[in-house]
C-alpha positions as CSV (number, residue, x, y, z in Angstrom):
1,M,100.1,119.6,66.3
2,T,103.8,119.7,65.9
3,T,106.3,117.0,66.5
4,V,107.6,119.2,69.7
5,E,104.0,119.3,70.8
6,I,103.4,115.5,70.5
7,D,106.7,115.1,72.4
8,Q,105.4,117.3,75.4
9,V,102.1,115.1,75.4
10,Q,104.1,111.8,75.4
11,A,106.1,113.0,78.3
12,A,103.9,114.1,80.6
13,V,101.7,110.9,80.0
14,M,104.8,108.4,80.6
15,P,105.4,106.8,83.9
16,H,108.2,108.0,86.4
17,G,110.6,106.0,88.3
18,D,111.5,102.3,88.1
19,L,109.0,100.1,86.3
20,A,111.0,96.8,86.7
21,P,108.5,95.5,89.0
22,Y,105.8,95.8,86.2
23,A,107.6,94.0,83.2
24,G,105.5,92.2,81.2
25,Q,102.4,94.0,82.3
26,W,100.4,97.0,81.6
27,V,100.2,99.9,83.9
28,A,97.3,102.6,84.2
29,V,99.4,106.2,84.6
30,R,98.1,109.4,85.8
31,D,100.2,112.4,86.4
32,G,103.5,110.4,85.8
33,Q,102.6,108.1,88.7
34,V,101.3,104.3,88.2
35,I,97.9,103.9,89.4
36,A,97.4,100.3,89.1
37,H,98.8,97.5,87.2
38,D,97.7,94.3,85.2
39,V,98.7,91.8,82.5
40,D,95.5,92.1,80.7
41,P,94.8,96.0,79.4
42,V,90.9,95.0,79.4
43,R,90.8,94.1,83.2
44,L,93.2,97.1,84.0
45,R,91.2,99.7,82.3
46,E,88.2,98.0,84.5
47,H,90.1,98.3,87.6
48,P,88.0,100.8,89.9
49,D,90.9,102.9,90.5
50,V,91.7,103.7,87.0
51,Q,89.9,106.7,85.5
52,P,88.8,106.9,81.7
53,D,91.5,109.4,81.0
54,D,94.5,107.4,82.7
55,A,97.1,106.2,80.0
56,L,97.6,102.6,79.7
57,V,101.3,101.7,78.9
58,P,102.7,98.3,78.2
59,V,106.0,97.6,80.1
60,A,108.5,95.8,78.4
61,Y,111.0,93.3,80.1
62,P,114.4,95.0,80.1
63,D,115.8,92.3,77.5
64,R,112.9,92.3,75.4
65,G,110.6,94.3,73.2
66,V,107.2,95.3,73.7
67,F,104.6,93.6,70.9
68,V,101.3,94.9,70.8
69,L,98.7,93.7,68.5
């Protein structure tokens, strides 16, 4: 897979719109739309609206970065 193809896949997964309401949380994304959100990614994955192939994306606070272990 080329870097261009990777960029295209990542762009398709990233949510569209304002994510400020979800700062400090994880969002489940399908087709660029936020499906569900939670501060705990494990609970988010277990949410009934989240499908196994939905992307889970951390949303940073505007003045801070994201730190994922």
